[in-house]
Wavefront OBJ file of the C-alpha trace (Angstrom):
o trace
v -113.065 32.011 100.413
v -111.836 33.427 103.732
v -108.205 34.113 104.629
v -108.256 31.285 107.189
v -109.538 28.824 104.578
v -106.507 29.609 102.472
v -104.239 28.505 105.332
v -105.794 25.067 105.773
v -104.452 22.710 103.097
v -106.652 19.869 104.342
v -109.857 21.821 103.732
v -111.313 21.178 100.292
v -112.176 24.139 98.119
v -114.633 24.417 95.288
v -112.663 27.073 93.432
v -110.264 26.227 90.624
v -106.567 26.249 91.488
v -104.662 29.323 90.370
v -101.745 29.086 87.965
v -99.376 29.685 90.877
v -100.863 26.794 92.845
v -100.588 24.557 89.792
v -96.895 25.425 89.555
v -96.432 24.597 93.233
v -97.983 21.144 92.827
v -95.724 20.285 89.893
v -92.634 21.821 91.460
v -92.966 19.823 94.673
v -93.358 16.690 92.562
v -89.988 17.397 90.927
v -91.518 18.010 87.505
v -90.828 21.132 85.459
v -93.669 22.739 83.555
v -92.059 21.806 80.258
v -92.441 18.141 81.225
v -96.127 18.230 82.150
v -97.331 17.063 78.758
v -95.011 14.056 78.730
v -96.006 10.572 79.786
v -95.763 9.745 83.493
v -92.924 7.329 82.866
v -90.773 10.145 81.465
v -91.419 12.634 84.286
v -89.987 10.527 87.099
v -87.640 12.784 89.143
v -83.941 12.281 88.461
v -80.684 13.804 89.625
v -79.317 16.480 87.314
v -75.634 16.056 88.250
v -73.284 13.268 89.214
v -71.781 12.736 92.659
v -68.630 14.373 91.281
v -70.619 17.571 90.689
v -70.538 17.035 86.924
v -73.653 17.719 84.882
v -75.437 14.614 83.661
v -75.388 14.907 79.826
v -78.620 12.926 79.630
v -80.384 15.514 81.794
v -78.541 18.620 80.644
v -80.553 21.512 79.258
v -79.928 25.226 79.013
v -80.875 25.627 82.665
v -78.697 22.808 83.985
v -75.679 25.079 84.475
v -77.787 27.691 86.267
v -79.203 25.005 88.554
v -75.686 23.887 89.434
v -74.628 27.473 90.147
v -77.548 27.906 92.515
v -76.063 25.235 94.780
v -73.171 27.614 95.464
v -75.158 30.843 95.276
v -77.462 30.013 98.189
v -76.548 27.406 100.828
v -79.298 27.314 103.493
v -78.161 23.928 104.812
v -74.516 24.971 105.180
v -72.637 27.996 106.527
v -71.245 30.519 104.077
v -67.595 29.791 103.270
v -67.317 31.703 99.984
v -66.492 35.337 100.712
v -68.392 36.376 97.584
v -71.609 35.200 99.232
v -70.911 36.786 102.607
v -73.347 39.698 102.723
v -73.301 42.557 105.188
v -71.710 42.140 108.619
v -68.821 44.384 107.573
v -68.883 46.432 110.769
v -69.184 43.315 112.921
v -66.272 41.645 111.102
v -64.145 44.767 111.566
v -64.912 44.807 115.298
v -63.985 41.127 115.618
v -60.661 41.581 113.831
v -59.754 44.612 115.923
v -60.593 42.766 119.143
v -58.327 39.885 118.146
v -55.502 41.763 116.412
v -55.287 45.115 118.168
v -56.658 44.439 121.651
v -55.486 40.817 121.989
v -58.810 39.952 123.600
v -60.629 36.664 123.727
v -63.973 37.134 122.005
v -67.447 35.755 122.566
v -70.190 36.115 119.945
v -73.729 35.084 120.738
v -77.202 35.225 119.240
v -80.151 33.068 118.265
v -79.952 30.137 115.877
v -80.033 30.965 112.178
v -78.537 34.404 112.718
v -75.306 33.571 110.866
v -72.768 32.973 113.649
v -71.117 29.960 112.022
v -70.877 31.716 108.648
v -69.246 34.657 110.409
v -66.748 32.322 112.085
v -65.930 30.513 108.838
v -65.193 33.722 106.941
v -63.214 35.147 109.873
v -61.168 31.928 110.091
v -60.168 32.262 106.437
v -59.155 35.883 106.975
v -57.064 34.873 109.990
v -55.372 32.102 108.014
v -54.531 34.606 105.283
v -52.787 36.638 108.016
v -50.820 33.448 108.892
v -52.684 32.773 112.133
v -52.822 29.120 113.105
v -56.577 28.556 113.306
v -58.003 25.626 115.270
v -61.756 25.129 114.769
v -63.652 22.927 117.239
v -67.410 22.326 117.294
v -68.682 21.571 120.792
v -71.212 18.867 121.598
v -73.491 17.990 124.478
v -70.828 15.763 126.069
v -67.804 17.981 125.491
v -65.244 17.808 128.297
v -62.167 19.933 128.916
v -59.593 17.136 128.545
v -61.020 15.859 125.248
v -61.420 19.350 123.812
v -57.903 20.469 124.706
v -56.407 17.317 123.226
v -58.257 18.070 119.976
v -56.775 21.578 120.027
v -53.258 20.330 120.834
v -53.412 17.875 117.933
v -53.721 20.821 115.522
v -50.728 22.814 116.846
v -47.394 21.735 115.300
v -44.604 21.143 117.784
v -42.326 23.288 115.609
v -43.968 26.323 117.265
v -43.062 25.106 120.761
v -40.129 26.988 122.296
v -38.545 23.736 123.467
v -38.320 22.224 119.989
v -38.473 24.492 116.934
v -38.778 23.788 113.192
v -35.313 22.195 112.847
v -35.780 19.717 115.679
v -36.314 16.070 114.867
v -39.846 16.281 116.265
v -40.564 19.448 114.324
v -39.371 18.001 111.043
v -41.356 14.839 111.740
v -44.553 16.855 112.069
v -45.269 16.091 115.711
v -47.899 18.177 117.470
v -48.446 19.545 120.945
v -50.525 16.446 121.642
v -47.345 14.342 121.830
v -46.326 16.215 124.984
v -49.482 15.294 126.881
v -49.465 12.265 129.124
v -52.340 9.848 129.767
v -53.551 11.744 132.826
v -56.472 14.183 132.605
v -55.459 17.602 131.309
v -56.608 20.456 133.521
v -56.561 24.227 133.104
v -53.043 24.549 134.511
v -51.594 21.854 132.256
v -53.294 23.350 129.220
v -52.107 26.885 129.939
v -48.532 25.677 130.620
v -48.434 23.899 127.252
v -49.849 26.878 125.339
v -47.529 29.324 127.111
v -44.533 27.819 125.263
v -45.890 28.732 121.816
v -43.748 31.155 119.800
v -43.292 32.212 116.178
v -47.013 32.341 115.413
v -50.329 33.294 116.897
v -53.055 30.724 117.495
v -56.775 31.426 117.184
v -58.935 28.732 118.770
v -62.573 28.833 117.663
v -65.130 27.008 119.809
v -68.430 26.914 117.940
v -71.798 25.903 119.436
v -70.382 26.353 122.928
v -73.897 26.459 124.387
v -74.468 22.807 123.474
v -71.980 21.687 126.140
v -73.944 20.495 129.145
v -71.020 20.172 131.566
v -70.649 23.082 133.958
v -67.092 21.893 134.672
v -66.281 22.223 130.970
v -67.652 25.761 130.754
v -65.883 26.767 133.945
v -62.630 25.243 132.708
v -62.760 27.188 129.431
v -63.553 30.405 131.306
v -60.602 29.883 133.649
v -58.337 29.111 130.696
v -59.342 32.404 129.067
v -58.276 34.320 132.161
v -55.012 32.428 132.563
v -54.006 32.927 128.928
v -54.689 36.655 129.210
v -52.834 37.037 132.517
v -49.763 35.313 131.041
v -49.930 37.108 127.662
v -49.927 33.780 125.846
v -49.947 33.936 122.032
v -53.265 32.096 121.942
v -56.693 33.682 121.737
v -60.074 32.043 121.860
v -63.200 32.923 119.900
v -66.345 31.366 121.358
v -69.783 31.281 119.758
v -73.128 30.069 120.995
v -76.811 30.674 121.502
v -77.548 32.828 124.533
v -79.506 35.909 125.472
v -76.438 37.476 127.083
v -72.795 36.838 127.906
v -73.559 35.638 131.437
v -75.603 32.740 130.096
v -72.751 31.622 127.869
v -69.740 32.141 130.122
v -70.605 31.796 133.797
v -68.871 31.169 137.129
v -65.773 33.296 136.478
v -66.860 36.959 136.802
v -63.258 38.192 136.721
v -62.851 37.307 133.020
v -65.060 40.202 131.942
v -62.053 42.488 131.338
v -60.352 39.805 129.248
v -63.317 39.193 126.941
v -64.917 41.157 124.139
v -68.597 40.173 123.924
v -70.536 40.793 120.724
v -74.157 39.984 120.041
v -74.819 39.070 116.404
v -77.868 41.122 115.348
v -80.466 40.269 112.745
v -79.707 41.482 109.261
v -81.064 44.783 108.019
v -83.270 44.832 104.895
v -80.280 46.181 102.958
v -78.127 43.237 104.080
v -80.819 40.720 103.134
v -81.033 42.394 99.748
v -77.265 41.885 99.426
v -77.729 38.141 99.989
v -80.197 37.992 97.105
v -78.066 40.172 94.838
v -74.886 38.182 95.525
v -76.721 35.059 94.451
v -77.916 36.803 91.304
v -74.315 37.467 90.302
v -73.285 33.834 90.663
v -76.391 32.234 89.184
v -77.171 34.724 86.370
v -80.783 34.903 87.556
v -82.711 38.077 88.240
v -85.038 38.635 91.216
v -87.857 41.077 90.570
v -88.375 43.744 93.221
v -91.629 42.190 94.597
v -89.729 38.929 95.072
v -86.936 40.670 96.987
v -89.451 42.524 99.162
v -91.246 39.261 99.950
v -87.977 37.602 100.982
v -87.060 40.574 103.181
v -90.461 40.479 104.892
v -90.543 36.746 105.477
v -86.965 36.132 106.622
v -87.280 38.579 109.554
v -83.591 39.431 109.325
v -82.401 35.811 109.589
v -79.831 34.983 106.884
v -80.781 31.309 107.063
v -84.366 32.040 106.033
v -83.214 34.555 103.426
v -80.991 31.988 101.691
v -83.624 29.264 102.041
v -86.344 31.321 100.356
v -83.936 32.699 97.738
v -82.705 29.243 96.793
v -86.109 27.606 96.625
v -87.792 30.430 94.752
v -84.934 30.446 92.234
v -85.426 26.720 91.653
v -89.117 27.322 91.035
v -88.269 29.832 88.313
v -85.653 27.557 86.728
v -88.043 24.605 86.702
v -90.540 26.887 84.972
v -87.975 27.725 82.290
v -87.414 31.312 83.421
v -84.370 33.426 84.298
v -86.457 35.838 86.366
v -87.753 35.123 89.878
v -91.085 36.739 90.729
v -93.244 37.142 93.819
v -95.283 34.025 93.055
v -92.069 31.983 93.100
v -91.328 33.233 96.618
v -94.851 32.211 97.571
v -94.226 28.668 96.370
v -90.884 28.644 98.224
v -92.711 29.752 101.369
v -95.158 26.864 100.990
v -92.265 24.423 100.757
v -90.571 25.962 103.801
v -93.788 25.620 105.807
v -93.861 21.897 105.115
v -90.168 21.562 105.931
v -90.457 23.286 109.321
v -93.652 21.450 110.150
v -91.664 18.224 109.995
v -89.230 19.608 112.576
v -91.717 20.249 115.364
v -93.217 17.701 117.713
v -96.465 15.939 116.962
v -97.960 17.502 120.089
v -97.210 21.026 118.873
v -98.524 20.211 115.394
v -101.875 19.097 116.805
v -102.095 22.153 119.061
v -101.369 24.509 116.172
v -103.866 22.761 113.894
v -106.567 23.138 116.544
v -105.822 26.829 117.104
v -105.786 27.557 113.372
v -109.156 25.858 112.927
v -110.534 28.196 115.593
v -109.285 31.236 113.694
v -106.295 31.977 115.938
v -103.642 32.137 113.195
v -103.494 35.986 113.133
v -102.645 36.069 116.839
v -100.236 33.136 116.529
v -98.505 34.901 113.652
v -98.170 38.007 115.829
v -96.656 35.973 118.678
v -94.262 34.281 116.267
v -93.175 37.606 114.785
v -92.518 38.999 118.271
v -90.482 35.937 119.245
v -88.453 36.188 116.046
v -87.813 39.911 116.510
v -86.534 39.555 120.080
v -84.700 36.265 119.738
v -86.867 34.352 122.198
v -88.458 36.146 125.146
v -91.134 38.712 124.252
v -94.005 40.694 125.759
v -97.232 42.268 124.523
v -95.517 45.483 123.415
v -93.210 43.448 121.184
v -96.277 41.939 119.505
v -97.961 45.207 118.666
v -94.724 46.718 117.320
v -94.407 43.871 114.806
v -97.979 43.077 113.873
v -100.231 45.733 115.398
v -103.393 44.917 113.489
v -103.405 41.208 114.356
v -105.236 41.891 117.626
v -105.652 44.456 120.331
v -103.271 44.499 123.273
v -106.017 43.074 125.490
v -106.776 40.192 123.137
v -103.098 39.391 122.697
v -102.517 39.392 126.445
v -105.498 37.105 127.010
v -104.310 34.697 124.318
v -100.762 34.528 125.679
v -101.916 33.974 129.249
v -104.325 31.254 128.148
v -101.660 29.421 126.133
v -99.086 29.671 128.913
v -101.545 28.592 131.607
v -102.521 25.496 129.644
v -98.920 24.820 128.535
v -99.872 25.118 124.891
v -96.867 26.208 122.786
v -95.982 29.076 125.169
v -94.269 29.240 128.555
v -93.965 32.153 130.958
v -90.844 33.196 132.847
v -88.517 36.030 133.791
v -86.463 37.313 130.873
v -84.284 39.497 133.116
v -86.486 42.551 132.605
v -89.710 41.240 134.105
v -92.295 38.724 133.045
v -91.915 37.456 129.521
v -93.100 34.670 127.242
v -91.412 32.346 124.802
v -92.225 29.336 122.662
v -91.318 26.008 124.226
v -89.967 24.705 120.910
v -87.536 27.032 119.090
v -88.712 25.933 115.632
v -92.390 26.678 116.271
v -92.231 30.499 115.841
v -90.445 30.122 112.483
v -93.102 27.669 111.337
v -95.974 29.908 112.486
v -94.487 33.006 110.884
v -94.076 31.278 107.541
v -97.536 29.730 107.879
v -98.996 33.227 108.147
v -96.910 34.322 105.163
v -98.217 31.370 103.180
v -101.733 32.516 103.906
v -100.936 35.917 102.491
v -99.659 34.257 99.301
v -102.629 31.978 98.636
v -105.246 34.593 99.502
v -104.278 38.246 98.986
v -107.052 39.584 101.201
v -104.743 39.991 104.234
v -101.902 42.494 103.655
v -100.722 42.828 107.274
v -97.386 41.106 106.698
v -96.450 43.576 103.971
v -95.792 46.204 106.653
v -92.567 44.520 107.794
v -90.948 44.438 104.351
v -89.372 47.840 105.094
l 1 2 3 4 5 6 7 8 9 10 11 12 13 14 15 16 17 18 19 20 21 22 23 24 25 26 27 28 29 30 31 32 33 34 35 36 37 38 39 40 41 42 43 44 45 46 47 48 49 50 51 52 53 54 55 56 57 58 59 60 61 62 63 64 65 66 67 68 69 70 71 72 73 74 75 76 77 78 79 80 81 82 83 84 85 86 87 88 89 90 91 92 93 94 95 96 97 98 99 100 101 102 103 104 105 106 107 108 109 110 111 112 113 114 115 116 117 118 119 120 121 122 123 124 125 126 127 128 129 130 131 132 133 134 135 136 137 138 139 140 141 142 143 144 145 146 147 148 149 150 151 152 153 154 155 156 157 158 159 160 161 162 163 164 165 166 167 168 169 170 171 172 173 174 175 176 177 178 179 180 181 182 183 184 185 186 187 188 189 190 191 192 193 194 195 196 197 198 199 200 201 202 203 204 205 206 207 208 209 210 211 212 213 214 215 216 217 218 219 220 221 222 223 224 225 226 227 228 229 230 231 232 233 234 235 236 237 238 239 240 241 242 243 244 245 246 247 248 249 250 251 252 253 254 255 256 257 258 259 260 261 262 263 264 265 266 267 268 269 270 271 272 273 274 275 276 277 278 279 280 281 282 283 284 285 286 287 288 289 290 291 292 293 294 295 296 297 298 299 300 301 302 303 304 305 306 307 308 309 310 311 312 313 314 315 316 317 318 319 320 321 322 323 324 325 326 327 328 329 330 331 332 333 334 335 336 337 338 339 340 341 342 343 344 345 346 347 348 349 350 351 352 353 354 355 356 357 358 359 360 361 362 363 364 365 366 367 368 369 370 371 372 373 374 375 376 377 378 379 380 381 382 383 384 385 386 387 388 389 390 391 392 393 394 395 396 397 398 399 400 401 402 403 404 405 406 407 408 409 410 411 412 413 414 415 416 417 418 419 420 421 422 423 424 425 426 427 428 429 430 431 432 433 434 435 436 437 438 439 440 441 442 443 444 445 446 447 448 449 450 451 452 453 454 455 456 457 458
């Protein structure tokens, strides 16, 4: 059987399934290995806990408690809010706190999706609250406007901190907020800054998450102008903005003069040591143990993205638990990778799925995996040199260049443009490179004849 054959689940094989593949089939059906010998009517999947997070006594076994702990140990679908599970990022967190506390700067953090920005914001918000900051957290949307956003912020600031009222005023004792001072007319930058300038007795940290989703240029310009005005007037309000962008200019535009008022930090991918910390933190909470080959596989396949690290850790741990084990091995990570491939495949367009299927059938998966690895390593735009540095043996520079140009010319998966440093390439759908990278990793798991991906486990 060739390596490519192992990547095509629709292609029938004459060989017997391995024990690992058998476990995958049962795991994805929601059936533990201990239940395989039971009648079909008794193996129907059921919830293990109630909606109140209490274990179902009818389904409880010695692994039920571990399974429940795993829900808190690894949370791929949610940001990290438990400081015990916040791995790495110590230097970045220190820099953020110093920018806010010591330099009184507004701060912008940016980086690709899945890099852990929201988790960073959540943990920072809790630290700020512990220091008695008044934290206002707002998630931006495609239709966010300045008036609506500021009213949401004002509704979270008690009027007792307004210099014209105070905690003993009737309004302060009643629990009124800054929103009560705003009239029905549209709130502009000047009105917002005038209202915030009267704050005393506390410091306010306004967090605007997913700022890049806002499509209104007027909204972005208004926020940028508000940043400058607050700094110029030494208002006791600071803003922390987060979003997906290649650089600060993409995120905050139109007001060049705010550069001196803003601390800009790019959130980098995690180091192998930080990814290892994610796995180890989960071990402590769940009482499971990850063997070294399992940890190395997670490090290699997550490419420094905490989202992928927690996803693979969580799913591989569930595989082990369903198999009645307290130890997670490399085969479990392989099964978790298979599940992740199917999950990400459902997130990409039908057009891209068909294009990928056709390219894989023609033996192009090694090159596609190289392109995906390059895109993941750079955060979007990449060139041929980025490919060879990640996955040198996938193809020669000439072959890679020819493949990229062909895909871009025919508008298949790839587009060409200027990344600010010359001509570059990127995938038209942001989920496609993740899917392709994991697809290549799945091939390594089902057929061990291709060790190229092992080189990035570092």
